[in-house]
N, C-alpha and C positions, 0 to 999 in steps of 0.2 A: 504493500500500500504506500510505500515511499517513506521518506525520512521526516521526522517531526519538524526539524529546523527548516525544511522546505515546504511544509504543508500550510496552505493558505487558511485552513480551518482554524488554526491556533489564534488567528487574529480576532476571532469572535468570542474568545473565552479567556480565563485567567492565565492560560499557558503562554500568552503573549508577553508576560512579564518575566519569563525565564530567559536566561542568557543562552547564547548559541551552544556553549559547552554543555549546559544543563540539558538542553533539548537533544543534543547528540547522544548524551548518556541515556536519556529516557527512550530515545528511538531504538536503542540497542536492547532494551528490556521489555518493550511493549509487546502485546499480543494483538494482532489484527484478526478480525473475524467478520463473517457475514452472518446476519441474523435474519431469518425468514419472517415474513408477515405472520403475526399471531403467536410467535415464539416468546416465551418469558425470558427476560434478560436477568432479572433477579426477583425473588419472592419476598413478600412481606415477612419479616422476622429473620431474614437471611443476613449473615454477616458479610459485608462487602469490603474486601481487603484491597481497595484501590478505587480508581475512577475510570469511567468510560468516556472517551472523547468521541462524539458522534460525527463521523465524516460524511455520512449521507443517510437520509431517511428520517422517520419520525416515530417516537414512541409515546405511550401514555403512562403517566404515573397515577396509580389509584390506591385507594384505601378501602379495605373491606369493613363494612359497618357491622354492628352487632346482629342486625337482621339479615345478614348475608348479602347485602346489596353493595355494589362497588360505587365509590364516589371518585370520579376523575378529578384529581387535584391540579394536574398540569400536563401540558404536552411539551416534550423536549425535541428540538429540531437540530438540523445540521449546524455544527459549530458550537453546540452547547456541551456541557459536561454533566454526566450522571454520577451521583455518589460522592459529591464533594464533602458532605458531612462526615463521611467515613475517615477523612483525613484528620479531622479534629476530635471526633468522638469514637469511642469503641462500641457504641450502641449498635444493635442490629437495625436493619432498615425497617421503617414503619410504613413503607409503601411498596407496591409491586410495580415493576416496569415491564410493559408488553409492547412489542413492535407493531405499529399500525401499518407499516409497509416494509418491504425488504430494506434492511439497514446495513451499513458498513460502519463498524466501530473499532476503536483501538482501546484495549484495556491496559492501564498503567498501574502496576502494583504499588500499594501504599508504602511498602518497604523502600522503594526507589525514590518516591517523590516526597516523603516526609522530611528528609534533610533539606530539600529546597524550601519547604514551608517554614522550617525553623531558621534557615540561614539567609533566605532572600526575602527581605522585608517588603519589597515591591510586589512579589508574588503573593505573599501572605495577605497584603492589603487587597489585592484583586480578588482573592478567594472570599475574603470577608465582604467585599462589596457585592459580589454575586449572591452570597447567602443572605445579605440584608435585603437585596432586591426580591429574593424568593419569599422572605418573610412579609414584605410589603404586599406582594401578590396574594399571599395567604390571607392577610388582613382584609384585602379587598373582597376576596371570595366570601369570607364570613359576613361582611356587611351586606353584600349583594343577596346572600341567602336570606338574611333577616328582613331586608327592606324592599326588595324588588320582586315583582310578580314573575311567574313562570314565563309569561310572554316577553317581558323585558329581558330576563336572563337568557332566553333562547335566542332572541334577536341579537343580543350582544355576542353570544357564542358564534352565531353565523357570521357576524361582522368581523370578529376576531380571526376566525379561520380563513375568511376571504382575504383579510389584510396581511395576515402572517404567512400564509402558505400559498396564496395565489390560486389560479384557475387552470384547468385543462384547455386545450385549443377550442373545445366546444363551449367554453364558458362555465362549465360545472366546477365546483370546488375540487381542488386537486387532492384534498384529503377525503377519502371515503370513510365515513363513520356510520355505524349502524344506528338505528333509532334508539336502541338501548344505550349506546355511547352518548348520544345527545342528552338523553335523560340523566345519565350519570354525571355529565358535565354540569348540568344546571340543578341537579339535586331534586329530581321529581320522578314520578312513576313513568314507565315507558309509554303507557296509554296516554298520559297527559302530554308527553312530548309529541307523540303521533298526532294528537288532536290539535295542538297548537301549530305544528307544521302544516297540517291540512288547512287551518284557518289562514295562515300566511299565503298558502297557495291560492286559495279562493280570493284573497284580497289582492293578488297580483304581486306580492312582495317577492315570491320565489316561484320557480317551476321545477319539475323533476323529470329526469330521464332515467328510468329504471330506479335504482337506489341512489343515483347521483342527484345532487341539489345544485340548482343554478340560481344565483341572486339576480332578480329582475329589477328591483328598486331598493337600492341600499339606503337611500335617503329616507324612504318610508320606514325601513327597519330601525333607523336611528331615532325615529319619532315615536316608536312603540312605547306605550305606557301600560 
C-alpha cells in the first residue's frame, strides 16, 4: 500500500505531525489490509492495541443498547483514524466498527506509536484535538436526540451524508445505508425512519432508485422542523 511518509492520507489526521523519520519507522511496522463490506473491524468490548488509518472506504461506529438495538455514533471516512483512545487508555472499546463498503486500512501497533505520543508534543496535541472534536460531536448528538424531532434529525442525516460523502454519477448518495442504519443514526425505530423517508419522498425532498436515495431539494430539507 506504499510508505507512510509518502501517503497523502496522513495529511487528514494527527499523523501529519510526525517527523519523516517517525513515519518511516511506522511504515516498517504497519499492517495493510483490505476489509470487505459488512466485515467487523473490531467488536465492542475488544481491546484495540493500536490505531487504524483509513486509506479508503467508510465504516460505522455503533453502540449496542440494553434493548439490543444499535445506535450509530459516527461514520469514519478516508483519512481518519480509528482507535485513537487506545493510545491513551487501556480500556476496551465501547463501540463496534463495521465496514459500510470495501475498505483499505493500515493498522499501526500501539507499541510502535506510543513513544511518538510521549516524545513528540506536536503529535500529542493533534491527537488531543481530534479527541476533543469527537467529544464535541458526541455532545451535539445528545442535544439533537433530546431537542429535535425525528424529521429534523433524519433531514440533517441526509444532508450530512450528501455533504460529507458526495453522490454517484446518477445523483444518488454515494453511501448506501439500509433503512435500519438510518434509524440507528437518528435514534428511532426502523418503521419510523421508513415513514419519514416516505413523507420526504411525497413532499419532493428526495427520490429513490431501488434502495438508493437521491436528494431533490436540499434547501427544503434544511427547513424541516
